[in-house]
Wavefront OBJ file of the C-alpha trace (Angstrom):
o trace
v 17.575 27.344 -29.095
v 15.196 24.926 -30.616
v 15.935 22.648 -27.465
v 14.693 25.521 -25.025
v 11.367 26.116 -27.460
v 10.475 22.434 -27.025
v 11.456 22.401 -23.327
v 9.134 25.106 -22.660
v 6.377 23.843 -24.871
v 6.777 20.741 -22.916
v 6.654 22.478 -19.547
v 3.129 24.068 -20.857
v 2.042 20.885 -21.908
v 2.919 19.455 -18.886
v 1.306 22.094 -16.694
v -1.792 21.896 -18.886
v -2.084 18.248 -17.845
v -1.455 18.954 -14.289
v -4.489 21.642 -14.145
v -6.499 19.262 -16.240
v -5.768 16.240 -13.856
v -5.912 18.317 -10.463
v -8.298 21.291 -11.003
v -10.675 19.463 -13.215
v -11.924 17.396 -10.362
v -11.787 19.900 -7.687
v -13.913 22.126 -10.013
v -16.238 19.080 -10.744
v -16.713 18.383 -7.038
v -17.673 21.818 -6.364
v -20.170 21.983 -8.885
v -21.661 18.698 -7.630
v -21.607 19.960 -4.344
v -23.549 23.126 -5.330
v -25.833 21.101 -7.257
v -26.772 18.976 -4.264
v -27.305 21.757 -1.974
v -29.984 23.552 -4.510
v -31.683 20.022 -5.147
v -32.210 19.917 -1.236
v -33.295 23.551 -1.347
v -35.630 22.511 -3.861
v -36.807 19.476 -1.692
v -37.381 22.019 0.961
v -39.749 24.049 -1.595
v -41.748 20.836 -2.227
v -42.209 19.889 1.448
v -43.064 23.809 2.318
v -45.704 23.576 -0.599
v -47.318 20.472 0.228
v -47.593 21.639 4.113
v -49.116 24.855 3.084
v -51.685 22.890 0.834
v -52.308 19.544 2.253
v -51.809 19.850 6.040
v -54.730 18.990 7.944
v -55.129 22.545 9.382
v -54.653 26.014 8.194
v -50.986 27.168 8.675
v -49.063 30.183 9.063
v -46.378 30.375 6.497
v -44.262 33.067 8.231
v -44.281 30.792 11.434
v -43.271 27.483 9.282
v -40.218 29.501 7.825
v -39.143 30.676 11.295
v -39.509 27.128 12.693
v -37.468 25.829 9.860
v -34.718 28.483 10.436
v -34.707 27.712 14.292
v -34.297 23.891 13.440
v -31.339 24.624 11.635
v -29.773 26.560 13.898
v -30.675 24.396 17.209
v -29.041 21.553 15.145
v -25.703 23.203 15.626
v -25.336 23.337 19.224
v -27.664 24.254 22.446
v -26.870 27.971 22.351
v -27.621 29.025 18.646
v -30.869 29.962 17.886
v -33.391 32.021 15.865
v -34.560 35.327 17.836
v -38.047 36.467 16.548
v -38.591 40.306 16.761
v -40.263 39.976 20.228
v -37.242 37.712 21.611
v -34.676 40.011 20.149
v -36.372 42.782 22.001
v -36.297 40.736 25.383
v -32.834 39.660 25.026
v -31.805 43.501 24.610
v -33.856 44.301 27.560
v -32.306 41.397 29.544
v -28.909 42.808 29.037
v -29.635 46.145 30.201
v -30.666 44.576 33.641
v -34.598 44.407 33.676
v -37.059 41.867 31.959
v -40.269 39.879 33.002
v -40.077 36.070 33.726
v -39.160 33.497 36.495
v -35.677 34.531 36.982
v -34.024 31.214 35.791
v -31.124 30.667 33.165
v -31.680 27.479 31.333
v -29.974 25.246 28.625
v -30.999 21.986 26.822
v -29.346 18.762 27.299
v -30.150 15.724 25.401
v -33.733 17.342 24.674
v -34.369 18.216 28.461
v -34.575 21.493 29.582
v -31.705 22.000 32.315
v -31.466 25.081 34.900
v -28.260 26.685 34.691
v -28.861 28.900 37.741
v -31.610 30.725 39.268
v -30.851 34.320 39.496
v -30.535 36.071 43.142
v -33.844 37.451 44.476
v -36.361 36.559 41.716
v -39.480 33.959 41.927
v -37.494 31.008 40.820
v -34.721 31.717 43.643
v -37.381 32.073 46.371
v -39.361 28.991 45.150
v -36.111 26.742 45.643
v -35.533 25.902 41.853
v -31.069 24.794 42.004
v -28.985 24.763 39.580
v -28.925 21.588 37.686
v -32.726 20.796 38.052
v -34.389 19.529 34.941
v -37.936 21.011 34.089
v -39.850 18.279 32.320
v -43.064 19.974 32.134
v -44.825 23.296 32.323
v -48.476 23.934 33.603
v -48.735 19.832 32.969
v -47.658 20.544 29.312
v -44.437 18.170 28.510
v -41.374 20.328 27.329
v -39.623 16.990 26.104
v -38.921 17.256 22.539
v -39.512 21.054 22.208
v -36.943 23.245 21.118
v -35.322 25.447 23.978
v -36.874 28.354 22.699
v -40.205 26.882 22.498
v -39.934 25.661 26.174
v -38.871 28.943 27.327
v -42.178 30.565 25.602
v -44.078 28.275 27.871
v -42.727 29.906 30.614
v -43.305 33.202 29.849
v -46.345 35.099 30.669
v -48.219 38.051 32.211
v -46.371 39.372 35.474
v -48.349 38.422 38.634
v -49.597 34.931 36.700
v -49.046 31.640 38.241
v -46.904 28.927 36.352
v -46.486 25.351 37.595
v -43.059 23.478 36.600
v -42.503 19.934 37.189
v -38.821 19.386 38.129
v -36.501 16.337 38.132
v -33.670 16.605 40.741
v -30.693 14.704 41.371
v -31.256 12.814 44.724
v -34.902 12.944 44.537
v -36.835 9.592 43.951
v -40.004 11.349 42.163
v -40.340 14.448 40.127
v -42.133 17.202 42.225
v -44.271 20.403 41.298
v -43.199 24.065 42.122
v -45.573 26.834 41.853
v -44.189 30.093 41.079
v -45.700 33.578 40.401
v -44.086 35.339 37.213
v -42.863 39.078 38.329
v -40.621 41.605 36.690
v -37.072 40.669 37.108
v -34.778 43.495 38.097
v -31.408 42.252 38.279
v -28.835 43.965 40.673
v -25.710 42.629 38.884
v -23.526 43.593 41.934
v -24.071 43.419 45.528
v -21.228 44.135 47.924
v -21.298 44.052 51.851
v -18.579 43.309 54.616
v -18.429 40.285 56.615
v -15.923 40.618 59.609
v -12.951 42.265 57.732
v -13.561 40.759 54.258
v -15.703 42.399 51.565
v -18.161 40.194 49.797
v -18.974 40.906 46.198
v -21.775 38.990 44.678
v -22.037 39.112 40.866
v -25.237 37.779 39.678
v -24.926 38.406 36.141
v -22.852 40.260 33.561
v -24.806 42.994 32.010
v -24.127 46.716 31.063
v -24.538 47.200 34.792
v -21.852 45.009 35.899
v -18.510 46.822 36.032
v -20.019 50.230 36.972
v -21.735 48.600 40.135
v -18.761 46.398 41.047
v -16.522 49.256 40.815
v -19.034 51.408 43.142
v -19.493 48.729 45.727
v -15.925 48.040 46.306
v -15.270 51.739 46.552
v -18.265 51.988 49.192
v -17.475 49.055 51.384
v -13.673 50.079 51.434
v -14.535 53.650 52.400
v -16.767 52.027 55.159
v -13.928 50.034 56.343
v -11.659 53.312 56.737
v -9.276 52.067 53.712
v -7.907 48.966 52.480
v -5.419 48.205 55.353
v -8.587 47.391 57.667
v -9.759 44.911 55.210
v -7.987 41.072 54.938
v -9.387 40.519 51.351
v -12.141 40.018 49.097
v -14.429 37.174 48.173
v -15.873 37.377 44.776
v -18.948 35.268 44.839
v -19.936 34.056 41.132
v -21.844 31.208 42.068
v -25.050 30.526 40.135
v -23.683 33.304 37.671
v -24.956 31.980 34.360
v -22.743 34.630 32.220
v -23.676 37.647 29.956
v -21.748 40.316 28.209
v -18.041 39.283 27.282
v -16.582 42.837 27.546
v -18.012 42.879 31.272
v -16.221 39.700 32.082
v -13.170 41.342 30.645
v -13.784 44.350 32.553
v -14.424 42.664 35.919
v -11.139 40.392 35.369
v -9.111 43.422 34.299
v -10.061 45.102 37.904
v -8.026 42.688 39.649
v -5.139 42.274 37.157
v -2.175 44.399 36.412
v -1.026 42.789 33.118
v -1.351 39.606 31.314
v -3.566 37.870 29.090
v -7.247 37.787 30.360
v -8.811 35.738 27.603
v -8.782 34.819 24.126
v -11.100 33.818 21.589
v -10.443 31.336 18.394
v -13.130 31.174 15.805
v -13.148 29.399 12.259
v -11.136 31.889 10.791
v -8.050 32.568 12.576
v -8.496 36.084 11.274
v -11.263 36.644 13.375
v -9.364 35.490 16.615
v -8.887 37.894 19.375
v -7.060 37.991 22.569
v -7.532 40.392 25.616
v -5.138 41.809 27.796
v -5.002 43.464 31.409
v -4.109 47.067 31.888
v -2.445 48.336 34.890
v -4.481 49.035 37.925
v -6.058 46.878 40.623
v -8.949 48.272 42.197
v -7.871 46.596 45.652
v -4.030 46.901 45.206
v -2.895 43.380 45.472
v -5.101 42.178 48.626
v -5.821 38.501 48.698
v -9.078 37.347 46.650
v -11.247 34.111 47.018
v -13.523 33.650 44.007
v -16.417 31.393 44.329
v -17.907 28.929 41.690
v -20.440 25.886 41.436
v -22.067 24.211 38.838
v -24.344 27.182 37.993
v -21.266 29.592 37.108
v -21.216 29.427 33.259
v -19.692 31.549 30.597
v -18.632 34.882 31.535
v -18.102 33.921 34.896
v -15.815 31.031 33.868
v -13.827 33.395 32.098
v -13.304 35.691 35.161
v -12.529 32.570 37.603
v -10.289 31.316 35.063
v -8.394 34.162 34.331
v -7.701 35.118 38.173
v -7.106 31.255 38.548
v -4.403 31.214 35.983
v -2.626 34.292 37.092
v -2.650 32.859 40.622
v -4.311 36.113 41.727
v -7.105 34.182 43.547
v -8.001 31.042 45.061
v -10.902 29.430 43.552
v -13.411 27.755 46.061
v -16.517 25.787 45.481
v -17.366 23.077 42.886
v -16.790 22.117 39.375
v -18.371 25.124 36.965
v -20.925 24.601 34.339
v -18.169 24.407 31.383
v -19.551 26.382 28.793
v -16.683 27.713 26.782
v -18.495 29.039 23.472
v -18.891 32.588 22.325
v -22.431 33.687 20.643
v -22.524 36.690 18.650
v -25.962 38.408 18.294
v -26.506 39.238 14.547
v -29.316 41.439 13.575
v -31.626 40.120 10.703
v -34.024 41.864 8.313
v -37.389 42.490 9.972
v -35.985 43.373 13.452
v -35.082 39.691 14.387
v -31.818 38.131 15.116
v -29.753 35.074 14.965
v -27.680 34.005 17.553
v -24.851 32.006 16.540
v -21.589 30.375 18.322
v -18.724 32.223 16.455
v -15.726 31.131 18.826
v -14.389 29.065 21.585
v -12.686 31.102 24.336
v -9.674 29.911 26.289
v -8.204 31.042 29.353
v -4.651 32.752 29.850
v -2.843 29.413 29.993
v -4.341 28.238 26.950
v -7.128 25.793 28.259
v -10.470 25.447 27.006
v -13.431 24.884 29.758
v -15.746 23.610 27.060
v -17.514 20.823 28.363
v -14.993 20.717 31.322
v -15.803 23.610 33.624
v -13.339 25.871 35.905
v -11.716 22.998 38.449
v -12.047 24.748 42.304
v -8.074 24.824 43.724
v -10.383 23.893 47.220
v -13.279 21.726 46.449
v -16.117 22.760 48.752
v -19.568 21.351 48.555
v -22.591 23.184 50.020
v -24.454 21.392 52.385
v -28.142 20.771 51.396
v -30.607 22.543 53.766
v -31.862 20.334 56.608
v -35.707 19.766 56.676
v -37.231 22.045 59.564
v -38.358 18.962 61.393
v -34.740 17.670 61.678
v -33.190 20.844 62.851
v -36.003 21.369 65.422
v -35.267 17.689 66.640
v -31.334 18.527 67.068
v -32.243 21.632 68.693
v -33.949 20.409 71.555
v -31.513 17.571 72.244
v -28.478 19.874 72.362
v -27.499 21.971 75.268
v -24.828 24.175 75.990
v -21.303 23.016 77.121
v -20.218 24.255 80.526
v -16.882 25.992 81.099
v -14.673 26.595 84.245
v -15.944 30.258 84.338
v -19.788 28.848 84.594
v -18.370 26.658 87.948
v -19.592 28.459 91.265
v -16.619 30.220 92.886
v -14.042 30.159 90.273
v -11.064 32.278 90.100
v -11.433 35.188 88.279
v -8.400 35.692 85.456
v -6.062 38.406 86.899
v -3.824 38.576 83.833
v -5.795 40.701 81.652
v -7.090 44.657 81.749
v -10.379 45.471 80.953
v -9.503 46.843 77.609
v -8.120 43.321 76.693
v -11.044 41.589 78.334
v -13.187 43.897 76.021
v -11.191 42.605 73.011
v -11.396 39.081 73.621
v -15.396 39.496 73.960
v -15.536 41.377 70.684
v -13.062 38.415 69.126
v -15.559 35.830 70.448
v -18.752 37.604 69.289
v -17.126 37.809 65.711
v -16.262 33.931 66.127
v -19.887 33.381 66.637
v -21.095 35.347 63.625
v -18.669 33.279 61.597
v -20.103 30.124 62.990
v -23.449 31.101 62.428
v -22.209 32.123 58.524
v -21.362 28.527 58.266
v -24.710 27.581 58.831
v -26.409 29.725 56.615
v -23.910 29.519 53.814
v -20.950 26.933 53.983
v -18.636 27.677 51.160
v -18.809 31.508 51.574
v -17.618 30.965 55.472
v -15.102 28.842 54.253
v -13.828 31.395 51.751
v -13.889 34.125 54.552
v -11.684 31.581 56.622
v -8.995 31.291 53.917
v -8.789 34.886 53.973
v -8.283 35.139 57.720
v -5.764 32.705 57.457
v -3.797 34.305 55.104
v -3.892 37.792 56.928
v -2.817 36.081 59.978
v 0.525 34.934 57.957
v 1.254 38.936 57.738
v 1.802 40.695 54.367
v 2.412 38.295 51.424
v 4.763 38.868 48.763
v 2.844 39.600 45.432
v 3.930 38.339 42.119
v 5.706 40.767 39.984
v 3.275 41.488 36.922
v 5.963 41.759 34.599
v 6.974 37.995 35.318
v 3.625 36.680 34.908
v 3.562 33.967 32.025
v 1.379 34.999 29.005
v 0.272 32.032 26.869
v 1.010 31.833 23.358
v -2.563 32.048 22.123
v -3.674 32.907 18.581
v -5.538 36.401 18.721
v -9.222 36.751 17.910
v -12.281 38.910 18.021
v -15.470 39.038 19.761
v -18.201 41.543 21.026
v -20.729 39.888 23.027
v -21.325 36.351 24.599
v -24.183 35.173 26.411
l 1 2 3 4 5 6 7 8 9 10 11 12 13 14 15 16 17 18 19 20 21 22 23 24 25 26 27 28 29 30 31 32 33 34 35 36 37 38 39 40 41 42 43 44 45 46 47 48 49 50 51 52 53 54 55 56 57 58 59 60 61 62 63 64 65 66 67 68 69 70 71 72 73 74 75 76 77 78 79 80 81 82 83 84 85 86 87 88 89 90 91 92 93 94 95 96 97 98 99 100 101 102 103 104 105 106 107 108 109 110 111 112 113 114 115 116 117 118 119 120 121 122 123 124 125 126 127 128 129 130 131 132 133 134 135 136 137 138 139 140 141 142 143 144 145 146 147 148 149 150 151 152 153 154 155 156 157 158 159 160 161 162 163 164 165 166 167 168 169 170 171 172 173 174 175 176 177 178 179 180 181 182 183 184 185 186 187 188 189 190 191 192 193 194 195 196 197 198 199 200 201 202 203 204 205 206 207 208 209 210 211 212 213 214 215 216 217 218 219 220 221 222 223 224 225 226 227 228 229 230 231 232 233 234 235 236 237 238 239 240 241 242 243 244 245 246 247 248 249 250 251 252 253 254 255 256 257 258 259 260 261 262 263 264 265 266 267 268 269 270 271 272 273 274 275 276 277 278 279 280 281 282 283 284 285 286 287 288 289 290 291 292 293 294 295 296 297 298 299 300 301 302 303 304 305 306 307 308 309 310 311 312 313 314 315 316 317 318 319 320 321 322 323 324 325 326 327 328 329 330 331 332 333 334 335 336 337 338 339 340 341 342 343 344 345 346 347 348 349 350 351 352 353 354 355 356 357 358 359 360 361 362 363 364 365 366 367 368 369 370 371 372 373 374 375 376 377 378 379 380 381 382 383 384 385 386 387 388 389 390 391 392 393 394 395 396 397 398 399 400 401 402 403 404 405 406 407 408 409 410 411 412 413 414 415 416 417 418 419 420 421 422 423 424 425 426 427 428 429 430 431 432 433 434 435 436 437 438 439 440 441 442 443 444 445 446 447 448 449 450 451 452 453 454 455 456 457 458 459 460 461 462 463 464 465 466 467
């Protein structure tokens, strides 16, 4: 018994030693860390008081605090920021699909404002602003060194007012100025039309209207065609789509998938991660698809392209996408302001992150730059139509075709000419339509069994809003 008591006392003593040797230093380190943080907060208070008391001009204390908060957030990554009450209200309006401005989505790259994409039908789009352009000045005032929010503030103004932005573009030797008239931006999230036997669905942004508009647009075009059996496929055009709401990207992906993972998000805390899966039901019942992307396709549009590509549900055509693979949560703050904070990375069904890499197209197709008017005119004057056998005087008629067959040939020729004209207007879209024509020429294709589609072992996650 005495040995047992001594052993127990020895164990207790050893436990006390271990606790003292291990837990003691950890507690001390935590205390030192907290002391350092409070010292830095005291330093901030000292600097704040010095500025308020001794700066050469009177300052607004509220503006100083907002600038400090925004500086802390923007130091994290290009997409985290503080939203003043006015900015927070503007953001809520944008997600509803109507706001005032130029119609461009911008980010910041090494301190320079970079255009992610111009929005279709907006003043910036009409003025010829391109994805990848750099904006260096607004109305002659340099934006270099400004935060992204400050630069955006310079570009805001009354509807109908003029703004002159200085643009640096790859391939151009010198910066150049572009005049734009500010306007109320009313975004049609989705526009659907039919080109030949192909339905083309153009998605410009992911806001609250996107999925309902997509569903209605598809249904209308299918009805006009007389049913799905009369179309050869769908082109989903996500070019220059800067992203938007994460839930809308999930809905759009789910619209064309029967089963399997769509996207997973992983935050700092594994318990906050999420995984979103498709539900049964394909709006086009397995018809072939081509997805168009380019350097202006970002965030939510990359989620859609990645999901359809990983499930081999669609062929992705175009150029490398933007590569924004992070999710931002907008958190309301006191005083009606808000904080936009990067809280997670997202991953495609195969488990790949596209952060800083983007979606690689299955088929790379560059969009030719528009030719100058003078060059086009010169080419037009030098070209002449080619002659054929039918143009020769006295040539024999074709006696093997009926009138109906000749009429059908003429209709086919008219469609081919329309396709050739589309290539001049939008080469990437024409290429996508040609792919669907080729697939339909091969006859019905065997669709993959939804139950056999691989699901990547990705940790679960959660997020409500992404921009």
